C-alpha positions as CSV (number, residue, x, y, z in Angstrom):
1,X,-4.4,12.6,-18.8
2,X,-4.7,8.9,-17.9
3,X,-8.0,7.0,-18.0
4,X,-9.4,6.5,-14.4
5,X,-9.0,2.9,-13.2
6,X,-12.3,1.7,-11.7
7,X,-12.9,-0.3,-8.5
8,X,-13.7,-3.9,-9.6
9,X,-15.1,-6.8,-7.6
10,X,-13.4,-9.6,-9.5
11,X,-12.2,-12.5,-7.4
12,X,-10.9,-14.4,-10.5
13,X,-8.0,-12.1,-11.5
14,X,-5.9,-9.1,-10.4
15,X,-6.4,-5.6,-11.7
16,X,-4.6,-2.3,-11.5
17,X,-5.0,-0.3,-8.3
18,X,-8.1,1.9,-8.6
19,X,-7.4,5.6,-9.2
20,X,-9.6,6.5,-6.2
21,X,-7.2,4.7,-3.7
22,X,-3.9,5.9,-5.1
23,X,-3.6,9.1,-3.0
24,X,-4.3,7.2,0.2
25,X,-1.7,4.5,-0.7
26,X,0.8,7.3,-1.4
27,X,0.0,8.8,2.0
28,X,0.6,5.4,3.7
29,X,3.9,5.0,1.9
30,X,4.9,8.6,2.9
31,X,4.1,7.8,6.5
32,X,6.3,4.7,6.4
33,X,9.1,6.8,4.7
34,X,8.8,9.3,7.6
35,X,9.1,6.6,10.2
36,X,5.4,6.6,11.2
37,X,5.2,2.8,11.3
38,X,2.1,2.7,13.5
39,X,0.3,4.9,10.8
40,X,-1.2,7.1,13.5
41,X,-3.1,10.2,12.4
42,X,-4.0,9.0,8.9
43,X,-7.6,9.3,8.1
44,X,-9.3,6.1,6.9
45,X,-6.2,4.0,7.8
46,X,-6.3,1.6,10.7
47,X,-3.3,2.2,13.1
48,X,-1.0,-0.7,13.4
49,X,-0.2,-2.5,16.7
50,X,3.4,-2.3,18.0
51,X,4.4,-5.8,16.9
52,X,3.3,-5.2,13.2
53,X,4.8,-1.7,13.1
54,X,8.1,-3.0,14.5
55,X,8.2,-5.9,12.0
56,X,7.6,-3.4,9.1
57,X,10.4,-1.2,10.4
58,X,12.8,-4.2,10.7
59,X,11.9,-5.4,7.1
60,X,12.6,-1.9,5.7
61,X,15.8,-1.5,7.6
62,X,17.0,-5.0,6.7
63,X,16.3,-4.3,3.0
64,X,19.1,-1.7,3.2
65,X,17.7,1.1,1.0
66,X,15.8,4.3,1.8
67,X,12.1,4.5,0.8
68,X,11.0,7.4,-1.3
69,X,7.7,8.8,-2.5
70,X,5.6,6.6,-4.8
71,X,5.9,7.8,-8.4
72,X,3.2,7.3,-11.0
73,X,5.3,4.5,-12.3
74,X,4.3,2.4,-9.2
75,X,0.8,2.0,-10.6
76,X,2.2,0.2,-13.7
77,X,3.0,-2.9,-11.6
78,X,0.9,-2.6,-8.4
79,X,-2.2,-4.8,-8.3
80,X,-5.4,-5.5,-6.4
81,X,-7.9,-8.3,-6.3
82,X,-11.3,-8.7,-4.7
83,X,-11.4,-11.3,-1.9
84,X,-15.2,-11.5,-1.4
85,X,-15.1,-9.3,1.7
86,X,-12.2,-6.8,0.9
87,X,-9.6,-6.0,-1.8
88,X,-6.1,-7.2,-1.4
89,X,-3.6,-4.6,-2.7
90,X,0.1,-5.0,-3.4
91,X,1.9,-1.8,-4.0
92,X,5.5,-1.8,-5.3
93,X,7.5,0.5,-3.2
94,X,10.4,2.6,-4.5
95,X,13.7,3.5,-2.9
96,X,16.2,6.3,-3.5
97,X,18.9,3.8,-4.5
98,X,17.0,1.5,-6.8
99,X,13.8,3.1,-8.0
100,X,11.3,0.3,-8.0
101,X,12.4,-2.1,-5.2
102,X,11.5,-5.7,-4.3
103,X,9.6,-4.4,-1.3
104,X,5.8,-4.4,-1.4
105,X,3.2,-2.7,0.7
106,X,0.4,-5.2,1.4
107,X,-2.9,-3.5,2.2
108,X,-6.4,-4.8,2.6
109,X,-9.1,-2.3,1.7
110,X,-12.6,-2.6,3.2
111,X,-15.7,-0.8,2.2
112,X,-17.5,0.5,5.3
113,X,-20.5,2.8,5.4
114,X,-19.9,4.0,1.9
115,X,-16.2,4.8,2.3
116,X,-13.0,2.8,2.2
117,X,-10.8,1.8,5.2
118,X,-7.2,0.8,4.6
119,X,-5.7,-1.9,6.8
120,X,-2.0,-2.4,6.2
121,X,-1.1,-6.1,6.5
122,X,2.7,-5.8,6.1
123,X,5.7,-4.6,4.1
124,X,8.0,-7.3,2.8
125,X,9.8,-8.9,-0.1
126,X,7.5,-11.5,-1.6
């Protein structure tokens, strides 16, 4: 069993994605994989506007590979960093054809009323 990764407020350097957020980030990746680009119906996840959802769909389509569920291996290279008001999270996405791809899921995580709210910024190749 792996050691839990804590939530850190460190604006100086990146850290691994906290264990507590990983299931929600997997849920977001699964929704994108299923074509739910607006992210409707996901608890604690802000739905995306049509323009952002369409841009994400275009980027995934243009990449030319099929997304797949996030394996545990994703957490070896995915990172987050405190930005004084929220955490910026970059999750390496995986595809059927390549395994770890060049695509990243860019999410901002806010703490609101003692829970976390996930706001997807975009999916792209950095």
